[in-house]
N, C-alpha and C positions, 0 to 999 in steps of 0.2 A: 505493500499500499503506500503510495506517496506521501510525503512530507504532508501539503498541503492538503490531501485529501483525509488525514488522518487527524488535524488541526482540525479542519471543518467538520467532521465526525464528533469530536469530544467538545465542540460549541455547540452544535445541535443537542448533544445527550445535556450538556450544561444548561442550554436555555429550557430545552422538555424538562428537566428535572426541578427548576425555578418557577416554571409557570404550572406544574401542576396540583398546587395549592388552589389557583386563580381558577383554573379549569373544574377543579372537586366543587367550588362551591358557588359557580354559576347557576344562574335560574333554571329550574325546569318549570316546565309548565302546568304542574300540580303539587308545587311547593308552596307548603302554607307559608304566609307573609309574616313567618313570625321575628320579633326583631324591634329594632328602634327606625323612626322613620321622622325624618323634617317634613311638615306638610307645605303644601304647595307657595304658599305666602312665606315660608320660612320663620312664621312667629311661632311655632312651637313642635314640640318633639313631643312622639306619641311611642308608647311604648306596646306594641304586638304580642300577645303572649295565650298561651290553652287557657281556656276556664271549662274545665270538661273536655267536650268534644268539640266545643268551641271556639272562637278566639275572640278576646277582648281587648279594647283598645284603650288604656291611661295617658291621659296628659302627663309628661313626665319634665318636661322643660317648658318654659315660656320665655322668651325676647323682650326683654325690656327696653326701653327706649332712654333710660336713664338709671343706673345700679342702685338708685334709692328708690326709684317710683316702686309702688306697692302692686303686690300680684293681684290681676284682671280677678274678677270674681264672675261668677255664674251668675244668671238670669235670677237666683235666688240669695242670691249676697253672699252665696259661700266660695270661698278658694277654687279658682279652676282647676289649681294642682292636685293631681291624683286624682280627679274625676274621670270615670269611665264615659269613653265618650263612642265607641263601638262594641257592636255585639253582632257576630255573625257566626253559620254555620256553614258546613261544606256542602256542597251542590256540585252538581255535574252539568256542562253547558253541553247544546246540541254537539261539539267537536268532541265530546271525552274528557275537555280540562274541566280539572276544579275550579271552582270559582266559589268565594265566600259570601252568603248572601245573609243578610239581616238589616240592621240599622244603624244609624249615625244619628249622633246629637249635636247640635249646636250650641254649645254652652253657653253662648253671649244670649240666646234668647230663648231655650227652652225646646226649640223646634227642632221633631225628629222627621229624617227623611229613610225610605228604604235604601239601602246600599247594595252595592256587591263590590267585591273587592277582588282582586286576581295581581300576580306578578306577570310584567311583561318581560321580555325575553332579555333586556337589558336591566333586569333586576330591581326595577321601579316597580311601585305600588300603584296600580290606579284603583282609584275609589272612585266609583261610579253612583251620586247620590239623586232621588228623586221621589216625588210625590206619583203616585200611582200607576204611571206609565213611564218605563225606563228611558223611550223615545224623548222625552221632553227632559231628562233630567240634565246634570254636569258631571263632567270629570275632571278629576284633578289627578294630577303625578306628583307623588312623595317620592324621596329620593331616601336612601340608608344613612344613616346618622351615625357616625363615627367620633362625631365630637363629645365636649364634657358637656354633665349638665352637674350642677351644683346640689348640696344637698337640700336646698330649700326652694328646689325647681327653676331658680333662675338657671340660664346659659349661659356658661362661663362667656367672657369676654370674645367677642370673633368666632364665637363656636359656629355660626351657620356660614360665614364666610367662609370659615377654613376647611367646612365639611365636603368631602369627595375628593 
């Protein structure tokens, strides 16, 4: 084997070895969207976790304009931190892919919407909220959150801009 070919082979093997963890964690259509997600507007982090056979999502981080700002409250005057805003159960769509169907709560006003949640090929969470007819709803794309949330539910400085 020529020296150049041997070097190329070693580089290829090393590259595959380094990429293996990334390839192993790529989203599959039937994977549950468990984890921490930054919302489409970048203002909150939601932790989606199993709750029995279903999935529930709680607010675990909130971005504030200023560090001393008070924690936002829900429509009942309670802090939004820790509030469960997503409740879904597994279902299968017409193509056989898993979709999580249930409800999503807007913590600002208490409105509850029907919701479908799934992961796209890029490992982003697609949340489609609607009233009665899915066609008339709205879809948001949430991204995985790798930043840090503080104990008091505040997001660490630059947590949303450094994410991703």
